N, C-alpha and C positions, 0 to 999 in steps of 0.2 A: 711443875710444868717443865723445868729444865730436864728432869729425869724422864718425863713422859716422851719428850722429843729427842732425847739423847744429846742435848746441848751441853758441852763441857768447855773447859778452858779457864786460864787465869789471867790471860792478857787479851787485849782487843783482837790481835791477830789470831790467837788460838780460838777465841769465841766465834769470830767470823768464819774461820775455816771449818769449825764444827757445824755451824748452821749450813754453810754451803755444801758440806758433805751430806747432811741430812736431806737437803733439797735434791742432790744428785741421786741418792739412793731411793728417793720416793717417800721417805718418812714424812717429810714436809712437802706437800703438794701446792700448786698454785692456788692462792687465796687463803692458805693456812695462816692463822694469826700467830705472831711471835709474842712471847711474854712481854709485858710492860718493862721498861728499862729498870725501874727500881726493884720490881719483883725478881727479875732474873739476876740482878746484882746481889740481892740478898741470898738467893738460892746457891749462887756460885761463890759467894764470899768475896766479891770484888766490889770496887767502887761503881757508883752509877755512871761516872764519867767513862770508865773502861767499857761498859756495855754500850753506852751511847756512841763511843768511838767505833765499836765493832759494827753497830747498826749503820753508822755513817759510811763505813767502808763497803758494807754490803749494798747500800743504796747506790754508791758510786759505781759499782760493778753491775748494777741492774738486777741483783739477786732478789732484793726486796724493795717495797715501796711503802711510803707513809701516806695514810689516808686521813690525816687530821684526827678527828675524834675516833675514827675507825681503827686507829693504831697502826702498827707495822705488820704488813702481810707479805707472804712470798709472792713475787711478781709472776705474771703470766709467763708460762714457759715459751721461750722464743722458738717454737717448733716451726720449721719452714716447709714441712712435708704435708701437714694436715689439710691444706687447701689445694694442693696440687691435684690436677685432674688425673683420673685413672687412665691407663693405656687404652687406646681405641682398639676394640676387638676387630680382628680381620673380617673383611667382607661387609663392613657397615659403612654407610655414607656418613662421613665425619662432619657434624655441624656443631661441635662443642668447643673448638679451640680458640675462637675469637681472632683468627688470623686473616690477613688479606688474601685476595685471589692472586696467585703468582702471575696470571696473565695480565693483571693490571699494574704490575711493577716494571720499572725500567731495568735494562741491563746495566750492571755496575761496571764502570770503567775507571779503576784506580790509575794514578799517574804511571806512565810507562817508564819513567826514569826518575829516580830520587837521589839527589846529590847528598853526600855526607855533609853534616853541619858541625862546626866546632862547639864543644860544650853541650849545653842543653837549651831547651826552649823556655825555661822558666822565666826569663826576662821578657819574652814576647810570646805568651802562650796561645794567643789567638791570631789566626791568619787574618789580615786586613780584609781580604776579599770575602771571606765567610762572615766576618763580623758585620760588614756592610750589608750582605745579603740577609743576615739574621735581623738586623735593624729594619730593613725594608719589609721583611716578613711580619714582624710585630706591628710596625707602623701601619701597614695595610689594613689591620683590623682594630686600630685605635688604641693599641697597648703602648704605654709610654716607653721610650727607648733611651732614657738618660743613662741607665746602667744595664749593660748586657754582657753576659759571659757564657761559657760553655761547660758541659759536663758529659759524663759517660752514660747517657740515657736518663729517662725520667726518674726511675727509682733511685739511681745513684744520686741524682740531684736532690730529690726529696729527702732521702736519708741524710744527706749532708746538711740540708737546711734545718731539719728537725733536731739533729744531734748537736748543732752549734747553737740553736736557740733554746732548747729545752734541756732539762736534767732528768735523770731516771725518776720515774714515778709521776711526772707531769702528764697531763691529759691532752689528747688530740681529738678534735671533732672530725669524724669520718662519715662518709656517705653509707647508708644502710638501706638497701643492698649496695655494695660497692666493689671496687676492684680487689680481687682476692689477693694479689701479691702485696698490695698496700696493707691489707688486713693482717698479713703475716709480718710485714716490715715493722709496723708500729710496736707490737709487743717484743719483737726481736731487738728493738732499741731500748727496751725496758720502759716504754711509755704505755700509758693507759688509753684505751679507745672509748670515746663517748659517741654512740651512734646517732646519726641525724637522718631522719626519714626523708625519702626522695619520692617525688612524683614526676610527671612528664615535664614539668618546668624546672626541675632541679631540686636542690635541697629546700626543705620547707622552712619558712622564717620562724615559725613558732618552735620547731624542733631545734633549729640553730640557737635560738635564744636560750632554750633550756640547757643545751650543752655548754654554752658560754657561761651561764650562771652557775653551772656545776663545776666550773674551773678550767675549761679547755683553754689552753694557751696558744693553740694553733688550730687552723682549719685547713683540711685538704679536700678539694672538690674539683669537679669537672664542669666547665661551662657548656660543653656540648659533647655529643657521642659518649655520654656517661655509660660506663660498663658496670653492671649488666643491663640497666633499665633503658638505656638509649635516650635519657633525658637531655634537654638543652634549655639554657636560660632564656626566658623572654625578657623584654625590657621591663615589664611590670614586676616580674619576680626579682630581677637584678636590683631594682630600686628598693624593693621591700627588704632584701638582704642587706643592702648597704645601710639602710636605716637601722637595722639591728646591729651591724658591725660598728657603726659610729659610736655606740654606747660602750664598746670594748676596744679602745684604741691601741692597747698593748698586744692584741692578738695578731699573730702572723697568719696572713691569708695566702694560701698556696693554691693556685689554679693549675690543674694538669690538663692542658689542651692538646692531648696526645694525637688526636685525629683531626687537627685543624683543617687540613686541605681536602679531606674526604668525608667530613662529618655530615654533609648534606644539610647544614643549618648555618644561619648567619652567626657572625661573631658578636656575642653579647657578653661583656666581661666585667667582673668586679673591679678590675684594674682601672676602670674609668672613673672610679669614685673617690680618687685622691685619698686613699687609705694611708695611714702612716707606715704600716708594715705590710708589704705585699710581694708576691712573686708569681710569675706565670712561666710554666715549663712547657716547651714544645719539643716534640721528637719527630723523626722522619721515618721510623721503622715501618709504620703502617702504610705509607704511600710511596716511599722510595726504596725500601728494602730492609728486611728484618735483621740483616747482619750489620747495619749501620748504627752502631751503639753510640749515638751522639745526641745531645740535647742542647737546646738554646734556652737561656734563662734571662728574663727581663725582671727587674726587681728594684726596690728602693736602695739607696746607697749603703745603708747599714747592713742590709741583707747581703748585698754584693760583697762587701768587705769581709763578712764572716764566712761566706761560702768560699771565696777565693783564698782567704787566709788558710782555711782548713785544707783546701785542695792543694795549695802550695806545699803543705807539709806531708801530703800523701802521694797521690799520683802525679801531681805537678801540673800536667796539662793533658789535653786530648791530642792523640797522635796527629801530626800535621799531614800525614798521608791520608788519614781518614778525613780530616778537614778539607783537604784539596778535593777529594772525591765528592763530598757533600756540596761544597761550593760550586763545583762544575754542574752537578745535578740541579741545584736550586736556580741556577742562572741559564739553564738550557731550555730554549723555547719549545723544543720537541718534547722534553720531559714535562714541561708545564702543561702542554696540550694533553699528554697521556694522563696526567694526574686529574685534570679537569674531566676527562672522559671517564676515569675510574670513579670519580665522585658521583657522576650521573648513573653509572652502572650500579653502584652500591645502593643508591637511593631507590632505583627501580626494583631491585631485588628485595630490599627490606620492605618496601611498600607492598610488593606483590604478596609476601607472606602475611603481612598484617591484614590485607584485604581478604585473602583466602580464608584465614582463620575467622574473620568477622562473618563471612558467609556461612560458617558453621556455628555461629553464635558464641565463638570463643573470644573473650576479651584479651587484649595484650597491650604491651607498651613497646615503643620503638620509633620515636619520631626523629631520631638521628643516629648516625654511627653504623656499626656492622652487625648489630645484634637485635633480636626481638626477645622480650621477656614475657613469659606467659604465666600468670598466677595459677597455681593448682593447689589442690588440697593435699595430695600425697605425691611428693617428688619421686620417690623410688618407684611407685607403681607406674607413673607416667614414663619415666626414663626407661624402665624395663619393658613396658608395653611397646614403646616406640622401637626399642632394640629388636624385639621379635619381628618387627615389620621392616627392619633394615636401616633404621635411622639411629645415629648416636648423638644424643644431646647432653647438655650439662645440667645436672641437678643443681638447684640454686643454693644448696646448703653452704657451699664454700664461699659464696658471695654475701652471706647474711650474718648479722649479729642478732638482731631482735625482730627483723621484719618478717612478714608472712612468707610462706614457701612459694617457689616458682621454678620454672625451667627456662634456661637460656638457650636460644637457638642462634647460631651464627649464620647469617644470610649472605656472607661475602661471595660464596661460590654457588649459591642456590638459585637456579634458574626459575623464572615464573612458572614454567610447566611443572617443575618439581615442587614448587610451593603448593600447587593444587593437590598433588598427591600427598604431601606431608600434612596439609590441613585436614584432608579426609582421614588419614591414619591417626592424626591427633584427636579428632572427634571420636573415632572409634575407641581409641585408648581411654579417653576420659569417660566414655560411657561404660566401659568395662570396669574401670577403677572405681567409679561411683557405685556401680552395682555391688562390687565386692565390699566397698566401704560401708554401704548401707546394710550389709548382711542379708 
């Protein structure tokens, strides 16, 4: 087998370099099994300890992962381009991006004058005014505020939480369908994804239990405005999920409440369940401005220590200029009124499309957030059919792992009048695709 895959070497470093080279040139692809330690040791004429050390080094760098009785396999390639959306063709109405309506965002006013500071902000990384505003933000929705800190956006925060909590090869339970950037991030961290099915009330308890029994050491989910399905937790679903999670007290539960202020749904959070390990991440990019790469994190004390300890060793802190800008926005009554109006606008637009589709007999999901998810049989046929009619929508493939196909429509800028036109075109497209599908 060593000859078959071109694995050579007489030391642990040489063997690991050989395996990594074969992965890089495609000889060993994601999911390929490596020889058992003793067999490879015999073939290379080295000790089993030498091969074991090579495999350990490869695991530490995320090149391979160990699957228990499944042996050692090449890890999923951390490709970050596979789920990125294609460029929007010119002349089409863009309903694919998941972005907010610029008309619903406030004008950003960074501080006019920034005085030099001695040294760095590592000793005091969080501005007191923003920390107080963040605590009020979480407390308003019943999220515990004993431990609060900041990060550079939701994905930055989640990446740090997962990388400090888990080791390469560990499993993370993720929503399916789910946020496409998270579905890229997890394998890029050399972690495995265990999909958890989602319905209108959020992740399904039986699917979560199956993922946890399969070894998931962390869960990442959205309590509302879930992308792409638009799900939101109900009180009953939250209680069911908490009942499941209490049987797995060592699992880190991470909530991504990225659309908290414009979700169009009440706050129902797993953080109310007194879980041992938990975190909720909130960002402002959807309701205050996409250029504000800032996130607030509320969590248990151990998670706070691990997050901030790692951040101290890397970026150190979030820019105080950025913090000042966010603090001013969060405490500005005029901005608060603007955001409340935006939330009503997004709800009206989302509901308008759901209603219009329903009038044509088309079922869909979208009880919160900025998107509507339409289950279809053939994503490509529907996306291309809508394209010929002037609409650009998102094929569901980049949001899915094992869930059925669908199309995501971002309704943030879609007027109710446009929804009627889109629903009519959607119905015509489905009729055409079904006729072709049926032969």
